[in-house]
N, C-alpha and C positions, 0 to 999 in steps of 0.2 A: 438327431444330428443334422438331418436333411433340412428340417425346418429352420434351424439356427443358421445354416449356410444361406438359405434363401432369404431369410430376414436380413442378414448382414449385407448380402448383395443388393437388396432393395434399398437399404439405408445408404449404402455407398452411391448408388445411382441417383437417389433423390438429393443427396448433398454434394454431388460432384462439382457443381458450379456455385459454390458458396460465395458470399460477398467478400471481395478482396480489394477492389479499387473503388473509390468514390467518384461517381460521374458528376461533373460540374454542370449545372444548368446554365445555358447561355441563351440570349435572345438578341442576336446581332441584328443591326439594321441591315436591310437588304443591300448587298454590295453592288457597285456599278456593273460588275460582271453579270449579276442576275438581272438587274434592271434593264441593261442594254443588250444583253446576250439573247440568243435564240434558244427557245426550249425545244429540245429534240425528243425527249421521252419523259415519262412520269410513271411513278409507281406508288402503291399504298402498302405500308408495312403490315404483315400478317404475323401472328404469333407462331413461334416454333415451340420449344419447351418452356419458354418464358414469355411474359407479356412485352410486346413491342408494338408501338403505334406511331403514326405520323405519315408524312409523304416525303418522297425524294424525287428530284427532277434532274435530268441531264441538261446542262446549259452549255452552249458553245460560246466562246468569247468572240464578240463582234469585231474586235481589233486584232485578235490573234486566233484565226480559225483552227489552228492545230491544237489549241488548248481547250479542254473541256472540264467541266466542274460538276460535282454532285451538290445540289442545293437541298438541304434537309429543312423541313418545316414542321414545327411542333413535334419533333422526334422525341420519343420516350422509350426507354428499355429498363428492365430490371438490371441491377448491378450484378457483376460477376467478375471472376478473375480472368485476366488475359483476353479481354474482348477486343475484336478487330472488326473493321469494315472491309469486306471483300467484294469484288465483282467476280461472278462465277457463271458457268454455263447452266447450273442447276442448284437446287437447295442442298446438295451433298458436297458442295464446294469443288466440283469438277473443273479443272483448268482455271483455277482462281488467280486473281491478281490482288495483292494486298494494297489497300488504299491507305489505311492509317490504323494505329492502335487507338481504340475509342476511349476518350476521356471526357466527353461532354454529351449533353442532351439539349434539346431545344431547337433553335433555328440557327443554322450555320452553313458555311460553304467549304467544300474540300476540293482540291485539284485532283483530277483523275490522272493517274500515272500514264505516261506515254505508251507503255507496253500493253495497256489494257486493250482488249478487242471487243468493243461495244457491239459489233455485229454478231458476236457469239455470246459474250458475257452479259446476259440480260437480267441477271439477278443481283440485287444488292443484299448482302448477307450481314447479319450481326452474328459473329462467330466466336465462340469460346475456344480459343486455340489450345489451351492447356488440356481440355477434356474432349475436344472434337465434338462440340455440341452446338447446334443451330439454335440461337436465341430467337431469331425471327428473320423474315426476308420480305423484299419487295420485288415484284417482277416489273421490269421496265417495258413500257409499250408506248407507241407513238400516237 
C-alpha cells in the first residue's frame, strides 16, 4: 500500500504542470523603446523544473524615464498551464509583482508595472501559478 501511495504521489508531481496553453512564437522587430532606451540590467534564463532559455534586459524609456520594460530575446520555455512572468526577490516568488500571463516565446517587449520594485525584485520568473512551480528564472544584474 505504501509503494502505491508513493507511486501515485510521484506521478502527480511529475504531471502537475502538463501542457495546457500553447505558447505562440514571436520574433518582433526591436521596438524604438529598446533601440533608444537605456539598458539598466540583464539576465540569462536558467532552468527550474522545466527547460527555459534566452535573455532578458531591463530597458528604461529615453522619453519617459518612469517607464521601464523587459526585453526578452530568444526566449523559450516548455509549455504549461497558467504560466506567468513575475518579478520577485528570489526564485521562491517572495514579494512578487505579476508582469503578464505568458502567451508567447521568442523576442518581445513587456512593460514593467509601476508597482514593481526593481531595487529589490531582481529575479524574472517563469511561474506556473496553478501548481506553484518555478519553470525557470533569470537574475538581473547591471
